[in-house]
C-alpha positions in Angstrom: 7.1 40.3 -252.6 4.5 40.5 -250.0 5.7 37.2 -248.7 9.1 38.6 -248.0 7.8 41.7 -246.3 6.4 39.9 -243.2 9.7 38.0 -243.0 11.5 41.4 -242.9 9.2 42.7 -240.2 9.5 39.4 -238.4 13.3 39.5 -238.5 13.3 43.2 -237.4 11.0 42.5 -234.5 12.9 39.5 -233.4 16.2 41.5 -233.5 14.5 44.2 -231.5 13.2 41.6 -229.1 16.6 40.1 -228.7 18.2 43.5 -228.2 15.7 44.4 -225.4 16.1 40.9 -223.9 19.9 41.4 -224.0 19.6 44.7 -222.2 17.4 43.1 -219.6 19.8 40.3 -219.1 22.6 42.8 -218.9 20.8 44.7 -216.2 20.1 41.5 -214.3 23.7 40.4 -214.6 24.9 43.8 -213.3 22.5 43.7 -210.4 23.5 40.1 -209.6 27.2 41.1 -209.7 26.5 44.0 -207.5 24.7 41.8 -205.0 27.5 39.3 -205.0 30.1 42.0 -204.4 28.1 43.4 -201.5 27.8 39.9 -200.1 31.5 39.3 -200.4 32.3 42.7 -198.8 29.9 41.9 -195.9 31.5 38.5 -195.4 35.0 40.0 -195.3 34.0 42.7 -192.7 32.3 40.0 -190.6 35.4 37.8 -190.8 37.7 40.6 -189.6 35.6 41.4 -186.6 37.2 40.5 -183.2 35.5 37.4 -181.7 33.9 38.0 -178.3 34.0 35.5 -175.5 30.4 34.6 -174.6 31.3 34.1 -171.0 31.7 37.5 -169.3 33.1 35.8 -166.2 36.1 34.3 -168.1 39.4 35.3 -166.7 41.5 37.9 -168.6 44.2 36.5 -170.9 47.6 36.3 -169.4 49.9 38.7 -171.4 53.0 36.7 -170.1 53.4 33.9 -172.5 55.2 30.9 -170.9 56.1 29.5 -174.3 58.0 32.7 -175.1 60.5 31.9 -172.4 62.2 29.8 -175.1 63.2 33.1 -176.7 65.3 34.2 -173.6 68.6 32.8 -174.9 71.1 35.7 -175.5 69.0 38.4 -173.9 69.8 41.0 -171.2 67.3 42.2 -168.6 67.1 44.8 -165.8 65.0 44.4 -162.7 62.2 47.0 -163.1 59.9 46.1 -160.2 59.5 43.6 -157.4 56.2 43.0 -155.5 55.4 40.8 -152.6 52.5 38.3 -152.7 50.1 41.1 -151.6 51.2 43.4 -154.5 53.2 45.8 -152.3 56.2 47.2 -154.2 59.7 46.7 -152.9 62.4 49.4 -153.3 64.9 48.5 -155.9 67.9 50.3 -157.3 67.5 51.5 -160.9 71.1 52.4 -161.7 72.8 55.8 -162.1 69.8 57.7 -160.7 70.1 55.7 -157.5 73.9 56.1 -157.4 74.6 52.5 -158.4 74.1 49.8 -160.9 70.7 48.2 -161.8 70.1 44.6 -160.8 70.5 42.6 -164.0 69.9 39.2 -165.4 71.6 38.0 -168.6 71.1 34.8 -170.6 73.9 33.6 -172.9 74.6 30.6 -175.1 78.0 31.9 -176.3 79.9 29.0 -174.8 77.5 26.4 -176.2 75.8 26.0 -172.8 73.1 28.1 -171.2 74.7 30.5 -168.7 72.9 33.1 -166.6 74.9 36.0 -165.2 74.3 39.5 -163.9 74.7 42.0 -161.1 72.9 41.2 -157.9 73.1 44.5 -156.1 76.7 44.2 -154.8 78.4 41.3 -156.6 78.3 39.7 -160.0 76.9 36.2 -160.3 77.0 33.4 -162.8 75.5 29.9 -163.2 73.5 27.6 -165.4 69.9 28.1 -166.4 67.4 25.8 -168.2 64.2 26.4 -170.2 61.9 23.4 -170.2 58.2 23.3 -170.9 58.0 27.1 -170.7 59.6 27.2 -167.3 62.8 28.9 -166.4 65.0 27.3 -163.8 68.5 28.2 -162.4 71.3 25.9 -161.3 73.6 26.8 -158.4 74.7 30.4 -158.8 78.3 31.5 -157.9 79.2 35.1 -157.2 82.1 37.5 -156.5 82.7 38.3 -152.8 82.8 42.1 -152.5 81.9 43.4 -149.1 79.0 45.8 -149.5 77.2 46.8 -146.4 75.1 49.8 -147.3 72.6 50.7 -150.0 69.4 49.3 -151.5 71.4 47.0 -153.8 73.3 45.4 -151.0 70.1 44.8 -149.0 68.5 43.1 -152.0 71.4 40.9 -153.0 70.7 37.8 -150.9 66.8 38.0 -151.4 67.4 38.4 -155.2 69.7 35.4 -155.5 67.3 33.4 -153.3 64.4 34.5 -155.6 66.2 33.1 -158.6 66.3 29.7 -156.9 62.5 29.7 -156.3 60.9 30.6 -159.6 57.5 28.9 -159.9 56.4 30.5 -163.2 58.0 32.5 -165.9 56.7 34.3 -168.9 57.6 37.0 -171.4 55.3 39.8 -172.5 55.7 39.8 -176.3 54.0 43.2 -177.0 56.0 46.3 -176.4 57.2 47.2 -174.0 58.6 43.7 -173.7 59.0 42.4 -170.2 60.1 39.2 -168.4 58.1 38.2 -165.4 59.2 35.7 -162.7 56.6 34.6 -160.2 58.1 32.9 -157.1 56.8 30.0 -155.1 55.5 32.4 -152.4 53.7 34.7 -154.8 56.3 37.4 -155.1 56.7 38.8 -158.7 59.9 40.1 -160.2 59.4 42.1 -163.5 62.3 42.8 -165.8 62.7 45.2 -168.7 65.2 44.9 -171.5 68.7 46.0 -170.4 70.8 48.0 -172.9 74.5 47.2 -172.6 
């Protein structure tokens, strides 16, 4: 019997040893899992951070996306502001509050062709438009022939139609409030807001 006793002690001590070792391994595994989770969380937070441009002299981003002009088909716009090349604002009619209609620009593909139309301050106009490589261009525009002699709209009609013939750059602001911006050859800027029919 004495020969079996040491074996029992030996088996009890080895199971105690294995039990303690298992607890130690369990603690190590939990600590490793916690460290991995912290590392993953830190990586996710770092990945979500906004990148910063290292060059402080870099120009600000242009909010007017030329590629977005491809989205102009079947939209309606109202002239919201018009500035000259020096940034000075030009007086424009804004509709009922000015005793008239706002100056508008509408793009339609209902006939299977791209057609621009709108109100130019005194008369309605229509003609073809094209969107190519992010640039908006207009073909010859035809208009009605009402005789308007007074008012801000009448004074703007000829310059407005002339402006549509000299668009150098066009872009759409995608973030609300959405706007269409037309920059002319001479630096004037026409800004349009969505027009509710």
